[in-house]
C-alpha positions in Angstrom: 21.9 18.5 -24.2 19.7 15.4 -24.5 17.8 14.5 -21.4 17.1 10.7 -21.4 14.5 10.9 -18.6 12.6 13.7 -20.4 12.6 11.7 -23.7 11.3 8.5 -21.9 8.4 10.3 -20.3 7.6 12.3 -23.5 7.2 9.0 -25.3 5.0 7.3 -22.6 2.9 10.3 -21.5 -0.2 9.2 -23.2 -0.5 5.9 -21.2 1.1 7.1 -17.9 -2.1 7.6 -15.8 -3.7 4.4 -16.9 -0.5 2.5 -16.1 0.2 3.9 -12.7 -2.7 2.5 -10.7 -1.8 -1.0 -12.0 1.9 -0.6 -11.4 1.8 0.7 -7.9 0.4 -2.2 -5.7 0.0 0.2 -2.7 -1.4 3.0 -4.9 -4.1 4.3 -2.5 -2.1 4.2 0.7 1.0 5.6 -1.0 -0.7 8.8 -2.2 -2.8 9.2 0.9 0.2 9.1 3.2 1.9 11.7 1.0 -0.9 14.2 1.3 -1.2 13.5 5.1 2.3 14.9 5.5 1.7 18.3 3.9 1.5 21.1 6.4 -2.0 21.6 7.7 -3.7 24.6 6.2 -1.0 24.8 3.5 -1.4 27.9 1.2 1.6 27.2 -1.1 2.5 23.7 -2.4 5.2 23.0 -5.0 5.0 19.7 -6.9 8.3 18.6 -8.3 8.3 16.3 -11.3 4.5 16.8 -11.4 4.0 14.8 -14.6 0.3 14.5 -15.5 -0.8 16.2 -12.3 -1.9 13.0 -10.4 -0.3 14.0 -7.1 -1.5 17.5 -7.4 -5.0 16.3 -7.9 -4.9 14.5 -4.6 -3.3 17.6 -3.0 -6.2 19.8 -4.3 -8.8 17.4 -2.9 -7.3 17.7 0.7 -6.1 21.3 0.4 -8.7 23.1 -1.6 -7.4 26.6 -0.9 -3.8 26.0 -1.5 -2.0 27.4 -4.6 -0.2 24.5 -6.3 2.7 25.1 -8.6 3.5 22.1 -10.9 7.0 21.8 -12.3 8.1 19.1 -14.8 10.7 18.7 -17.5 8.3 17.0 -19.9 6.0 19.2 -21.9 3.7 16.3 -23.0 3.3 15.2 -19.4 2.6 18.7 -18.1 0.1 19.3 -21.0 -1.9 16.4 -19.5 -1.7 18.1 -16.1 -3.1 21.3 -17.7 -6.0 19.4 -19.1 -6.6 17.8 -15.7 -6.2 21.0 -13.6 -6.2 23.8 -16.1 -9.6 25.2 -15.1 -8.3 25.8 -11.5 -7.2 29.4 -11.3 -5.1 28.5 -8.2 -2.8 26.1 -10.0 0.2 27.1 -12.1 2.5 25.2 -14.4 6.2 25.4 -15.3 8.1 23.4 -17.8 11.5 23.2 -16.3 14.2 20.8 -14.9 13.8 21.3 -11.1 17.3 19.9 -10.6 18.8 23.1 -12.3 16.0 25.6 -12.3 15.3 28.1 -9.5 12.5 26.9 -7.1 9.6 29.2 -6.0 10.4 30.3 -2.4 8.6 30.4 0.9 6.6 27.2 0.2 4.5 25.5 2.9 5.2 22.1 1.5 7.2 20.7 -1.4 6.1 17.3 -2.7 7.3 14.9 -5.3 6.1 11.5 -6.4 8.2 9.0 -8.3 10.5 11.5 -9.8 13.6 12.3 -7.8 15.0 8.7 -8.3 15.9 9.7 -11.8 18.7 11.9 -10.5 22.1 10.6 -9.5 23.0 10.6 -5.9 25.0 13.9 -6.0 22.1 15.6 -7.7 19.7 14.3 -5.1 21.9 15.7 -2.3 22.0 19.1 -4.1 18.2 19.1 -4.7 17.5 18.3 -1.0 19.5 21.4 0.0 17.6 23.5 -2.6 14.3 22.2 -1.4 15.2 23.1 2.2 16.1 26.6 1.1 12.7 27.0 -0.7 10.6 26.0 2.3 9.3 28.5 4.9 10.3 27.6 8.5 8.1 24.8 9.7 7.5 23.7 6.1 7.7 20.1 5.0 9.3 18.2 2.2 7.4 15.0 1.2 9.0 12.6 -1.2 6.8 9.6 -2.4 9.5 7.6 -4.0 10.7 4.4 -5.6 13.6 3.2 -3.5 16.5 0.8 -3.7 16.9 -2.1 -1.3 19.5 -1.6 1.4 21.5 -4.5 -0.1 21.8 -5.7 -3.7 20.1 -9.0 -2.8 17.1 -7.2 -1.3 16.9 -4.8 -4.2 16.7 -7.7 -6.6 14.1 -9.3 -4.4 12.1 -6.1 -4.4 11.9 -6.3 -8.2 10.8 -9.9 -8.2 8.0 -9.1 -5.8 6.9 -6.1 -7.7 6.6 -8.1 -11.0 4.5 -10.7 -9.2 2.3 -8.1 -7.6 1.6 -6.1 -10.8 0.8 -9.2 -12.8 -1.6 -10.3 -10.1 -3.1 -6.8 -10.1 -3.9 -7.2 -13.8 -1.2 -5.2 -15.4 -0.9 -6.0 -19.1 2.3 -7.1 -20.7 2.4 -3.8 -22.5 2.0 -1.8 -19.3 4.8 -3.8 -17.7 7.0 -3.3 -20.7 6.4 0.5 -20.7 7.2 0.6 -17.0 10.4 -1.3 -17.5 11.2 1.1 -20.3 10.8 4.1 -18.0 12.9 2.3 -15.4 15.9 2.1 -17.6 17.0 5.6 -16.5 16.3 5.0 -12.7 19.0 5.7 -10.1 17.2 4.6 -7.0 18.7 5.2 -3.5 17.9 3.4 -0.3 15.6 4.9 2.4 18.6 5.1 4.8 20.8 7.0 2.4 18.0 9.5 1.5 17.2 10.2 5.1 20.9 10.8 5.8 21.1 13.3 2.9 17.9 15.0 4.1 19.4 15.5 7.6 22.6 16.7 6.1 20.6 19.3 4.2 19.1 20.5 7.5 15.8 18.7 7.7 14.6 17.7 11.2 12.2 14.9 12.0 13.4 13.2 8.7 11.7 9.8 8.6 10.1 7.1 6.5 6.4 7.3 7.1 5.3 4.5 4.7 7.0 1.6 3.0 5.7 -1.2 0.9 8.5 -3.1 -1.0 10.1 -0.6 -3.3 7.6 2.3 -2.6 8.3 4.6 0.3 7.1 8.0 1.6 9.8 10.1 3.2 9.4 13.5 4.9 11.3 16.1 6.8 10.6 19.5 8.3 12.5 22.7 7.9 13.5 24.0 11.4 
């Protein structure tokens, strides 16, 4: 069966890293908050929708002894991650759809950046339960995500603000066009809905730790 999300990211893999810093106005704070929420002294970290390995590179900087397993459905994206991190013997790679594939178990932290919003809401709920099961007690799930506004009016306003911000940051018309192309398969959910689904899955201390317009970092702990 064709996977539209995979096809979109296969096509835009070559420019993805160069685009991302221009297209996330809160880039530095967004990724730093994500790594801050990983369990201290983590030895096993799973990166879902790892793409080109950008988040895993930040994880490696702050957790140099952790084994990081990158999982992504797009071979071209993960090939770039291998180029970026392939000399690190404590990093492994898996081309797979994390929504349907089995996840490695007993993880200290499971992280994801700008990926889970491609799933529909029922698939998000199922994934949160699967992530909870794959964590060790005390482990954390950290989701750095593109979110929907709590109302249609606010969601539309988010998008207007985002376009203004990225143009002011120097994003080129092509970078913006590529981003809008990737967004055509988005199924964003609000912060409130996602925190509710995380709590339903069993997560305690589920909270939004960072939010800037349409970018948010959510985290929860397995009891």
